[in-house]
C-alpha positions as CSV (number, residue, x, y, z in Angstrom):
1,M,1.3,-14.6,5.3
2,D,0.2,-15.3,1.7
3,T,1.3,-13.0,-1.1
4,I,-1.6,-11.5,-3.1
5,L,0.6,-9.5,-5.5
6,S,4.3,-9.8,-6.4
7,I,6.0,-6.9,-8.3
8,N,9.3,-7.7,-9.9
9,S,11.6,-5.0,-11.3
10,I,8.9,-2.9,-12.9
11,S,10.2,0.0,-15.0
12,K,8.3,2.6,-17.1
13,S,9.5,5.6,-19.1
14,Y,7.7,8.5,-20.8
15,G,10.3,9.5,-23.4
16,P,13.4,10.7,-21.4
17,I,11.5,10.6,-18.1
18,Q,11.8,7.4,-16.0
19,A,8.6,7.2,-14.0
20,L,9.6,3.8,-12.4
21,K,13.0,2.3,-12.0
22,G,13.0,-1.4,-11.3
23,V,10.5,-1.4,-8.5
24,S,10.0,-4.7,-6.7
25,F,7.9,-5.6,-3.6
26,D,5.2,-8.0,-2.4
27,V,1.8,-7.3,-1.1
28,P,0.6,-9.7,1.7
29,K,-3.0,-10.9,1.6
30,G,-5.3,-9.1,4.0
31,S,-3.1,-6.0,4.3
32,V,-3.8,-2.4,3.7
33,F,-0.7,-1.6,1.6
34,G,0.2,2.0,1.1
35,V,2.3,3.2,-1.9
36,L,3.7,6.4,-0.4
37,G,5.5,9.2,-2.2
38,P,5.3,12.9,-3.3
39,N,3.6,13.9,-6.5
40,G,5.7,12.6,-9.4
41,S,7.1,9.7,-7.6
42,G,5.5,7.1,-9.9
43,K,2.6,5.9,-7.7
44,T,-0.2,6.4,-10.2
45,T,1.9,5.0,-13.0
46,L,2.5,1.8,-10.9
47,L,-1.2,1.4,-10.2
48,G,-2.0,1.9,-13.8
49,I,0.4,-0.9,-14.8
50,L,-1.0,-3.3,-12.1
51,L,-4.5,-2.7,-13.5
52,D,-3.4,-3.2,-17.2
53,V,-4.2,0.4,-18.0
54,L,-0.6,1.0,-18.8
55,N,2.2,-1.2,-20.2
56,A,5.5,-1.5,-18.4
57,N,8.7,-1.2,-20.3
58,A,10.4,-3.9,-18.3
59,G,9.6,-6.2,-15.3
60,T,6.7,-8.4,-14.4
61,Y,3.9,-8.6,-11.8
62,T,1.7,-11.5,-10.7
63,W,-1.7,-11.5,-9.0
64,L,-3.0,-14.3,-6.8
65,N,-0.3,-17.0,-7.4
66,N,0.2,-16.1,-11.0
67,I,-3.3,-16.5,-12.4
68,P,-3.9,-14.8,-15.7
69,H,-4.4,-11.0,-15.4
70,Y,-7.8,-11.0,-17.1
71,V,-9.0,-13.5,-14.4
72,A,-7.4,-11.5,-11.6
73,R,-9.1,-8.3,-12.7
74,K,-12.5,-9.9,-12.0
75,Q,-11.4,-10.0,-8.3
76,I,-10.2,-6.4,-8.2
77,G,-12.2,-3.3,-7.6
78,S,-10.4,0.0,-8.4
79,L,-10.6,3.8,-8.1
80,L,-7.9,5.4,-10.2
81,E,-9.2,8.8,-11.1
82,T,-11.6,11.5,-9.9
83,P,-15.1,10.0,-9.5
84,N,-16.9,10.1,-12.9
85,F,-20.7,9.8,-12.7
86,Y,-23.7,11.4,-14.4
87,H,-24.4,14.6,-12.4
88,Y,-28.1,14.6,-12.8
89,M,-28.7,10.9,-12.1
90,S,-29.1,9.4,-8.7
91,A,-26.5,7.1,-7.0
92,W,-28.9,4.2,-7.6
93,D,-29.0,4.8,-11.3
94,N,-25.3,5.6,-11.7
95,L,-24.4,2.3,-10.0
96,Q,-26.8,0.5,-12.4
97,I,-24.8,1.9,-15.3
98,N,-21.5,1.0,-13.8
99,A,-22.7,-2.5,-13.0
100,A,-23.8,-2.9,-16.6
101,I,-20.4,-1.7,-17.9
102,K,-18.7,-4.3,-15.7
103,G,-21.0,-7.0,-16.8
104,L,-22.5,-7.4,-13.3
105,T,-26.1,-7.7,-12.1
106,Y,-27.8,-4.8,-10.4
107,D,-28.8,-6.6,-7.2
108,D,-25.5,-5.6,-5.5
109,R,-26.3,-1.9,-5.3
110,E,-28.1,-2.0,-2.0
111,R,-25.2,-3.8,-0.3
112,V,-22.5,-1.4,-1.5
113,L,-24.6,1.7,-0.7
114,K,-25.1,0.5,2.8
115,I,-21.5,-0.4,3.3
116,T,-20.5,3.2,2.2
117,G,-23.2,4.9,4.2
118,L,-25.1,6.2,1.2
119,W,-28.3,4.1,1.4
120,E,-30.4,7.0,2.7
121,R,-29.2,9.2,-0.2
122,K,-29.5,6.6,-2.9
123,D,-32.2,8.6,-4.8
124,S,-30.4,11.9,-4.6
125,A,-28.7,13.4,-7.7
126,F,-24.9,13.0,-7.8
127,K,-24.5,16.8,-8.1
128,T,-26.1,17.2,-4.6
129,Y,-23.4,15.1,-3.0
130,S,-20.5,16.5,-0.9
131,L,-16.9,15.6,-2.1
132,G,-16.7,13.0,0.6
133,M,-20.0,11.4,-0.5
134,K,-18.9,11.4,-4.2
135,Q,-15.7,9.6,-3.2
136,R,-17.7,7.1,-1.1
137,L,-19.9,6.5,-4.2
138,A,-16.8,5.8,-6.2
139,I,-15.7,3.3,-3.6
140,A,-19.3,1.8,-3.7
141,S,-18.8,1.3,-7.5
142,A,-15.4,-0.4,-6.9
143,L,-17.2,-2.8,-4.4
144,L,-19.7,-4.0,-7.0
145,G,-19.3,-7.7,-7.5
146,D,-17.7,-8.1,-4.1
147,P,-14.0,-8.1,-5.2
148,D,-11.4,-9.5,-2.8
149,I,-8.9,-6.8,-3.7
150,L,-9.4,-3.0,-3.8
151,V,-6.9,-0.6,-5.5
152,F,-7.3,3.1,-4.7
153,D,-5.3,6.1,-6.1
154,E,-5.3,9.0,-3.5
155,P,-8.7,8.1,-2.0
156,T,-8.7,11.2,0.3
157,N,-7.4,13.7,-2.3
158,G,-9.1,17.0,-2.1
159,L,-11.4,16.1,0.8
160,D,-11.9,18.2,4.0
161,P,-10.9,16.7,7.4
162,V,-14.4,15.2,7.9
163,G,-14.3,13.6,4.5
164,I,-10.8,12.3,5.1
165,A,-11.8,10.7,8.4
166,E,-14.9,9.1,6.7
167,I,-12.8,7.5,4.0
168,R,-10.1,6.4,6.5
169,E,-12.7,4.7,8.6
170,L,-14.3,3.0,5.6
171,I,-11.0,1.6,4.4
172,I,-10.3,0.2,7.9
173,E,-13.8,-1.4,8.0
174,L,-13.4,-2.9,4.5
175,N,-10.1,-4.4,5.6
176,K,-11.6,-5.8,8.7
177,G,-14.2,-7.4,6.4
178,G,-11.4,-9.4,4.6
179,K,-10.5,-7.0,1.7
180,T,-6.9,-6.5,0.7
181,I,-6.4,-2.9,-0.1
182,I,-3.7,-1.2,-2.1
183,M,-3.7,2.6,-1.9
184,A,-1.5,5.3,-3.2
185,S,-1.0,8.4,-1.1
186,H,1.3,11.4,-0.7
187,L,0.3,11.9,2.9
188,L,2.5,10.3,5.5
189,D,-0.1,10.8,8.2
190,E,-2.7,8.9,6.1
191,V,-0.5,5.9,5.6
192,E,0.5,5.8,9.3
193,K,-3.2,5.8,10.4
194,V,-4.6,3.4,7.9
195,C,-2.0,1.0,6.4
196,T,-0.4,-2.1,7.7
197,H,2.4,-2.1,5.1
198,V,4.0,0.5,2.9
199,A,6.3,1.0,0.0
200,I,7.9,4.5,-0.3
201,L,8.7,5.8,-3.8
202,K,10.7,8.8,-4.8
203,K,11.1,9.8,-8.5
204,G,10.5,6.3,-9.6
205,D,12.9,4.6,-7.1
206,L,11.7,2.4,-4.3
207,L,13.3,3.7,-1.1
208,V,12.0,1.0,1.3
209,S,9.1,-1.3,1.8
210,G,7.7,-3.4,4.7
211,E,5.5,-3.3,7.7
212,V,4.5,0.3,8.6
213,D,5.6,-0.1,12.3
214,L,9.1,-1.0,11.0
215,V,9.5,1.2,8.0
216,L,8.0,4.3,9.7
217,S,9.6,3.8,13.0
218,S,11.7,6.6,14.4
219,E,14.4,4.2,15.2
220,D,17.1,2.7,12.9
221,L,16.6,-0.8,11.4
222,I,19.4,-3.2,10.9
223,E,18.8,-6.5,9.0
224,I,21.1,-9.4,9.8
225,S,21.4,-13.1,9.1
226,A,23.7,-16.1,10.0
227,N,23.7,-19.8,9.6
228,D,22.2,-20.5,13.1
229,I,19.3,-17.9,13.1
230,D,18.0,-19.0,16.6
231,H,21.4,-18.6,18.2
232,L,21.9,-15.3,16.5
233,K,18.5,-14.1,17.8
234,N,19.6,-14.9,21.4
235,I,22.9,-13.2,21.0
236,V,21.5,-9.9,19.7
237,L,18.9,-9.8,22.4
238,S,21.7,-9.1,24.8
239,L,23.0,-6.1,22.9
240,N,22.2,-2.8,24.5
241,G,20.1,-0.5,22.3
242,V,18.2,-3.2,20.5
243,S,14.6,-2.5,21.4
244,D,12.8,-5.2,19.3
245,I,13.6,-8.0,16.9
246,K,11.3,-9.3,14.1
247,Q,12.1,-12.4,12.1
248,S,11.2,-12.9,8.4
249,G,12.5,-16.2,7.1
250,K,16.2,-16.3,7.5
251,Y,16.6,-12.6,8.3
252,L,16.3,-10.7,11.6
253,T,15.3,-7.0,11.6
254,L,16.6,-5.1,14.7
255,L,14.9,-1.9,15.9
256,C,17.8,0.1,17.4
257,T,18.5,3.3,19.2
258,D,21.2,5.7,17.9
259,E,23.9,4.0,20.0
260,V,23.7,0.9,17.8
261,S,25.5,0.8,14.5
262,T,26.2,-2.0,11.9
263,L,29.8,-2.0,13.3
264,S,28.7,-2.5,16.9
265,V,26.3,-5.3,15.9
266,N,29.0,-7.0,13.9
267,E,31.6,-6.7,16.7
268,H,29.0,-8.0,19.3
269,C,28.3,-11.1,17.1
270,N,32.0,-11.8,16.5
271,K,32.7,-11.7,20.2
272,N,30.0,-14.3,20.7
273,G,31.3,-16.6,18.1
274,I,28.9,-15.7,15.2
275,T,29.9,-14.7,11.8
276,L,27.2,-12.7,10.0
277,S,26.3,-13.6,6.4
278,H,24.1,-10.5,6.0
279,L,24.3,-7.1,7.6
280,V,22.4,-4.1,6.2
281,L,21.3,-0.7,7.6
282,K,17.7,-0.6,6.1
283,K,16.6,2.9,7.0
284,K,17.5,6.2,8.5
285,S,15.3,8.1,11.0
286,L,11.7,9.0,10.0
287,E,12.7,12.7,10.0
288,T,15.6,12.1,7.6
289,K,13.5,9.9,5.3
290,F,10.7,12.5,5.2
291,I,13.3,15.1,4.2
292,E,14.6,12.8,1.5
293,L,11.0,12.2,0.2
294,T,9.8,15.8,0.1
295,G,13.1,17.6,-0.5
296,K,12.1,20.0,2.4
């Protein structure tokens, strides 16, 4: 899978406070990538850096195979803050202003309003919108110009259950339409239901990143490698307690039950004539990780 964004050791400090501490991960093209963490974990700071709103103290990032940032920004639609529109103006007129600010034509308004389900209310004043409708209008604004990438900061924040469901469904549909979506959230449930990939932050540290079904699995993950990766795969398939194996390049990720440990994997491989060159326990149980994230 192609990489649409590569983040390399990004750090950011506000005086003595370290908001980000050497964060690195890749975002695959076509994914819905969740940046998950409690308030204060560095999610908004990271998105601000990626959109050139903030400057990092250290580290780099590259969009779309290292094209210049100002070129990449033309292919990115974003929603970083609470929707900011003129309250007495209609959705139609507000989008005209936003299009002008972005240097775009106005002929895209009908398309984005229909995508976000607001076409029938295009002439209503913004102040008459529900919170969910206001958030959908903000997403409509991000869709102006038909960008390939969307970056959302807490897109369901403050919404009622109906509004949350509407935004979730919209994000899923946008992804099905070919958009790569990067979204920050403090809600584990939201990430599990919407995202294909996730990076989990806590107080500026990256705890883990990868596919949602692996990272948020209730089972342990053990990553291994050896010179003969195909032979290694056949050997570990015979180990009791290994429920699934996923390969990424020269590494195998094992989904394991509690009875499997790094020690038992190493011993099993040695007995079968394989010396491991890489052996790492990548995560604890979801419950333990959730406790680490929230401190509760």
